[in-house]
C-alpha positions as MATLAB code, in Angstrom:
seq = 'MSRVHIGLDEAGLGPTLGPLVIGGFATLDESLPAESTAHSRDLRRRLAEVIAEPPCRDGRLEVGDSKAIHQGIHKLARLERTALATIVWMYGELPTSVGGMFELVLARGFEQPDDRRAPWWRDLDESLPLINDRSEILELGARLRAVGDRQGVRPLWYRADVIDAARVNRELDEEHRRVGGTKNTWSTHAVLRMAALAVAELASRDPSIACDPSIACDMGGGRRSYSAALQRAFGLADPGLFEGSGRGRVSVVGEAREASRYRLDLPAGALDLAFLVGGDRLDPRISWGSILAKYLRELLMRPFNRHFRERVAGLRPTAGYPEDARRFIAEVEAALGQAGGLERAAWIRSK';
ca = [
       1.213    4.137   27.471;
       0.814    1.935   24.373;
      -0.832    2.992   21.161;
      -1.484    1.527   17.719;
      -0.054    3.487   14.791;
      -1.001    2.736   11.185;
       0.688    4.064    8.038;
      -0.670    3.731    4.481;
       0.464    4.638    0.993;
      -0.202    3.679   -2.627;
       1.963    2.766   -5.592;
       0.995    2.809   -9.247;
      -1.736    5.445   -9.485;
      -0.180    7.107  -12.544;
       0.509    4.129  -14.867;
      -1.762    2.985  -17.674;
      -0.746   -0.668  -17.275;
      -0.409   -2.807  -14.179;
      -2.065   -2.567  -10.781;
      -2.592    0.183   -8.292;
      -1.465   -1.198   -4.923;
      -2.258    0.209   -1.483;
      -0.050   -0.973    1.346;
      -0.361   -0.482    5.080;
       1.676   -1.252    8.189;
       0.588   -1.071   11.829;
       2.652   -1.233   15.003;
       1.875   -1.269   18.693;
       4.356    1.114   20.321;
       4.836    1.288   24.050;
       5.262    4.550   25.970;
       5.602    6.937   23.038;
       5.097   10.704   23.256;
       1.715   12.023   22.197;
       2.712   14.219   19.228;
       2.787   12.452   15.855;
       6.160   13.667   14.571;
       7.683   12.579   17.877;
       6.192    9.123   17.275;
       8.089    8.880   14.020;
      11.384   10.123   15.404;
      11.122    7.827   18.398;
      10.329    4.783   16.271;
      13.370    5.423   14.084;
      15.526    5.817   17.181;
      14.208    2.616   18.744;
      14.846    0.553   15.628;
      18.070    2.303   14.574;
      20.120   -0.893   15.043;
      18.326   -2.463   12.093;
      16.692    0.316    9.977;
      18.037    3.498    8.394;
      16.887    6.118    5.934;
      18.017    5.558    2.340;
      20.563    5.444    0.919;
      22.117    3.037    3.401;
      24.980    0.629    2.652;
      25.885   -0.615    6.135;
      23.616   -3.679    6.140;
      20.596   -2.138    7.811;
      17.190   -2.148    6.144;
      16.240    0.979    4.213;
      13.035    2.529    5.546;
      12.255    6.029    4.335;
      11.448    7.756    1.059;
      10.447    4.800   -1.095;
      11.503    6.614   -4.273;
      15.035    6.822   -2.874;
      14.974    3.071   -2.251;
      13.531    2.058   -5.607;
      16.272    3.500   -7.811;
      19.560    2.435   -9.335;
      20.514   -0.920  -10.833;
      19.746   -2.724   -7.560;
      16.406   -1.008   -6.930;
      14.311   -4.172   -6.877;
      16.774   -5.940   -4.589;
      16.719   -2.985   -2.177;
      12.926   -2.906   -2.174;
      12.648   -6.685   -1.757;
      15.098   -6.768    1.129;
      13.012   -4.458    3.308;
       9.624   -5.808    2.201;
      10.455   -9.472    2.838;
      12.357   -8.913    6.086;
       9.294   -7.051    7.365;
       7.078   -9.938    6.257;
       9.243  -12.251    8.378;
       8.980   -9.847   11.326;
       5.213   -9.587   10.953;
       4.208  -13.142   10.040;
       7.132  -15.242   11.277;
       7.530  -16.818    7.830;
       8.856  -16.090    4.359;
       6.658  -17.188    1.437;
       8.387  -19.433   -1.082;
       6.547  -18.039   -4.128;
       4.921  -14.902   -5.461;
       1.541  -16.589   -5.156;
       2.260  -17.406   -1.523;
       3.156  -13.768   -0.893;
      -0.133  -12.562   -2.370;
      -2.122  -15.096   -0.352;
      -0.416  -13.940    2.836;
      -0.871  -10.186    2.526;
      -3.848   -9.482    0.236;
      -6.813   -7.670    1.726;
     -10.094   -9.549    1.360;
     -13.591   -8.454    0.508;
     -13.013   -5.681   -2.045;
     -12.837   -7.818   -5.195;
     -15.448   -9.426   -7.404;
     -14.868  -12.860   -8.996;
     -14.162  -11.359  -12.421;
     -11.505   -8.905  -11.214;
      -8.639  -11.378  -11.654;
      -9.615  -12.691  -15.064;
      -6.305  -11.615  -16.633;
      -4.037  -14.641  -17.295;
      -1.033  -13.344  -15.305;
      -2.936  -14.038  -12.080;
      -2.419  -17.723  -12.940;
       1.357  -17.253  -13.312;
       2.497  -16.563   -9.747;
       4.837  -19.520   -9.210;
       8.084  -17.546   -9.348;
      10.251  -18.317   -6.302;
      10.944  -15.828   -3.548;
      13.182  -14.063   -2.852;
      13.644  -12.973   -6.451;
      17.119  -11.537   -5.915;
      18.237  -11.606   -2.278;
      19.556  -14.540   -0.288;
      16.789  -16.292    1.617;
      18.855  -16.919    4.737;
      19.848  -13.231    4.896;
      16.188  -12.157    4.693;
      15.261  -14.573    7.486;
      18.124  -13.264    9.615;
      17.097   -9.648    9.020;
      13.505  -10.464    9.969;
      14.740  -12.111   13.162;
      16.852   -9.037   13.935;
      13.839   -6.790   13.442;
      11.846   -8.930   15.827;
      14.605   -8.989   18.455;
      15.185   -5.227   18.352;
      11.445   -4.520   18.248;
      10.810   -6.760   21.263;
      13.586   -5.063   23.179;
      12.380   -1.576   22.261;
       8.659   -2.157   22.760;
       7.621   -2.138   19.080;
       5.359   -4.929   17.852;
       4.122   -5.323   14.254;
       0.379   -5.896   14.090;
      -0.752   -5.624   10.473;
       1.057   -5.613    7.106;
      -1.422   -5.868    4.264;
      -2.145   -4.634    0.766;
      -4.957   -4.192   -1.718;
      -3.830   -5.041   -5.265;
      -6.202   -3.424   -7.772;
      -5.548   -4.736  -11.274;
      -6.751   -2.934  -14.423;
     -10.120   -4.715  -14.586;
     -10.984   -3.608  -11.078;
      -9.539   -0.106  -11.541;
     -11.852    0.335  -14.529;
     -14.895   -1.082  -12.743;
     -14.398    1.004   -9.611;
     -13.684    4.200  -11.547;
     -16.904    3.698  -13.506;
     -18.806    3.191  -10.257;
     -17.136    6.248   -8.714;
     -18.237    8.480  -11.553;
     -21.721    6.993  -11.840;
     -22.588    6.924   -8.143;
     -20.935   10.033   -6.722;
     -19.669   12.008   -9.722;
     -16.164   11.372   -8.472;
     -12.788   11.485  -10.200;
      -9.694    9.303  -10.233;
      -8.322   11.305   -7.291;
     -11.473   10.985   -5.172;
     -11.531    7.261   -5.926;
      -7.860    6.715   -5.018;
      -8.323    8.648   -1.765;
     -11.310    6.466   -0.948;
      -9.311    3.316   -1.773;
      -6.583    4.338    0.687;
      -9.079    5.235    3.420;
     -10.996    2.021    2.776;
      -7.780    0.205    3.697;
      -7.438    2.366    6.810;
     -10.949    1.365    7.880;
     -10.101   -2.280    7.152;
      -6.984   -2.061    9.319;
      -8.972   -0.687   12.256;
     -11.694   -3.325   11.819;
      -9.263   -6.249   11.529;
      -7.219   -5.122   14.513;
     -10.360   -4.596   16.609;
     -11.712   -8.035   15.692;
      -8.407   -9.586   16.727;
      -8.143   -7.709   20.026;
     -10.486   -4.764   20.793;
      -8.129   -3.412   23.449;
      -5.152   -2.872   21.137;
      -7.217   -1.055   18.490;
      -8.484    1.511   20.990;
      -7.736    5.124   19.952;
      -5.366    4.320   17.066;
      -3.418    6.895   15.075;
      -3.437    6.672   11.257;
      -1.091    8.493    8.879;
      -1.449    8.604    5.075;
       0.693   10.180    2.416;
      -0.883   13.346    1.022;
      -0.862   13.800   -2.742;
      -2.347   15.988   -5.418;
      -2.484   19.232   -3.442;
      -5.741   18.311   -1.739;
      -6.304   19.642    1.792;
      -9.872   18.720    2.784;
     -10.674   15.062    3.519;
     -13.742   15.272    5.779;
     -16.194   13.944    3.180;
     -13.810   11.156    2.175;
     -13.413   10.126    5.819;
     -17.181   10.110    6.389;
     -17.609    7.877    3.383;
     -14.789    5.406    4.100;
     -15.703    4.923    7.768;
     -19.430    4.518    7.137;
     -20.464    7.899    8.513;
     -22.134    9.157    5.342;
     -24.333    8.288    2.431;
     -21.745    8.000   -0.382;
     -24.043    9.881   -2.713;
     -24.604   12.832   -0.392;
     -21.589   12.957    1.947;
     -23.806   13.878    4.867;
     -23.320   12.471    8.333;
     -25.506    9.521    9.214;
     -25.414    9.942   12.971;
     -23.116    6.941   13.473;
     -20.089    9.049   14.286;
     -18.421   12.361   13.671;
     -15.372   13.760   11.874;
     -13.737   16.803   13.478;
     -11.169   18.908   11.649;
      -8.069   19.461   13.771;
      -6.281   21.420   11.054;
      -6.023   21.605    7.263;
      -2.863   23.101    5.775;
      -0.452   22.699    2.882;
       1.882   20.320    4.730;
      -0.648   18.298    6.732;
      -4.375   17.834    7.286;
      -5.415   16.302   10.616;
      -8.726   14.915   11.867;
     -10.344   13.309   14.881;
     -12.900   10.585   14.199;
     -15.400    9.697   16.905;
     -16.813    6.290   15.959;
     -19.267    3.976   17.716;
     -16.360    1.656   18.622;
     -14.076    4.471   19.791;
     -12.027    7.392   18.539;
      -9.023    7.676   16.256;
      -6.698   10.356   14.934;
      -5.956   10.503   11.218;
      -3.473   12.675    9.320;
      -2.522   13.226    5.686;
       1.120   14.262    5.428;
       3.065   15.746    2.513;
       6.111   13.521    1.990;
       4.616   11.051    4.440;
       6.929    8.170    3.523;
       9.868   10.326    4.644;
       8.162   11.461    7.840;
       6.585    8.287    9.197;
       8.376    4.938    8.765;
       5.031    3.106    8.830;
       3.942    4.983    5.708;
       7.280    4.038    4.168;
       6.745    0.385    5.061;
       3.305    0.544    3.446;
       4.748    2.170    0.329;
       7.554   -0.410    0.125;
       5.070   -3.293    0.263;
       2.868   -1.600   -2.351;
       5.764   -1.003   -4.745;
       7.144   -4.505   -4.281;
       3.805   -6.201   -4.939;
       3.291   -4.074   -8.032;
       6.709   -5.197   -9.301;
       5.834   -8.832   -8.552;
       2.671   -8.614  -10.670;
       4.309   -6.687  -13.527;
       6.698   -9.599  -14.087;
       4.024  -12.150  -15.159;
       2.192   -9.320  -16.949;
       5.263   -8.704  -19.121;
       5.965  -12.428  -19.517;
       2.456  -13.027  -20.838;
       2.869  -10.591  -23.734;
       6.568  -11.142  -24.438;
       5.930  -14.866  -24.934;
       3.434  -13.917  -27.654;
       5.174  -10.946  -29.326;
       8.721  -11.451  -30.574;
      11.170   -8.739  -29.528;
       8.696   -6.948  -27.253;
      10.474   -4.933  -24.590;
       8.987   -5.051  -21.074;
       7.176   -2.033  -19.682;
       6.814   -0.450  -16.268;
       3.355    0.672  -17.380;
       3.779    4.455  -17.300;
       1.772    6.325  -19.955;
       4.351    7.111  -22.655;
       5.953    3.664  -22.644;
       2.534    2.042  -22.184;
       1.428    3.560  -25.497;
       4.435    1.962  -27.179;
       3.775   -1.385  -25.512;
       0.041   -1.420  -26.351;
       0.705   -0.457  -29.972;
       3.262   -3.250  -30.431;
       1.035   -5.834  -28.761;
      -2.029   -4.900  -30.792;
      -0.035   -4.746  -34.031;
       1.068   -8.340  -33.434;
      -2.017   -9.830  -31.775;
      -4.864   -7.686  -33.028;
      -7.161   -5.264  -31.246;
      -6.998   -5.672  -27.444;
      -3.999   -7.981  -27.720;
      -6.112  -11.102  -27.510;
      -7.767   -9.917  -24.283;
     -10.711   -7.725  -23.516;
      -9.107   -4.284  -23.327;
     -10.643   -3.509  -19.945;
      -8.879   -6.550  -18.489;
      -5.389   -5.102  -18.987;
      -5.544   -1.412  -19.991;
      -6.804    1.252  -17.605;
      -9.410    3.601  -19.013;
      -7.992    6.561  -17.042;
];
């Protein structure tokens, strides 16, 4: 039996500066057991020649808790190694620039023309890989493909939604105005919106392989109930009322502290969806999604920092988290005036 499995996670929800990024990875796995934790264990076993949980220093790719990967003096190199090797496995190519990477993996259809008005979107010419050796990345991607082919694991979808400050602010305003929502309800919807996109894109490519997929998302914030969010993201509800529209049904399989599980019956078929505490440790697809999200956020923070450091002498770069963001904003505005020469909403998140 073959089944599609999709894992999603976000990076950058907490910062004041820089984008929120949602990454997702889908595989077609042949003859896996039916229970979801067994899926994860079996996938790790199948790909054990080339992937390992972090920390790993034996040459294999690190796929696991993304926080354990993105640490230490070589954290960006470790993140890049897995992200780019997986790009090679998925797409059969390695982009030569940051701009090429964004063009390859960015989700379409969520943005408005004004969402990328910040000047760093025009500064994406930096060469890839940033740190690692290109030939090594290509070899690792080829190894992933060879082991995956031998073990019956095929990558189907590796994509991301990069939501810069302008769009974060616009969508948060819409969330509050239209449904009285919060930052957490919005971020949950953004993740599930990507899940719905994955199912739609896979079905449009080949309806047979997207039949009865399984989706796993990282659970955050202590929330347990996701029925209304699922109805909204998959078009089963009026977003203002969260009442079923008759175009499908969400059934609760179980809602608990460690995991909340659902069955969605949609016009095109059914799917299982779970939110898991510590999901990027439990399901390697969630980890792959998180790794892509973190890497793309790092790629965009580099031109973000360059833009301001070229204009403010002695300005230290920022990772965008609230305390350091306050320092960064204050120094920029002291040197360049209110809003740092840009409309504030174009580079500083309102929440």
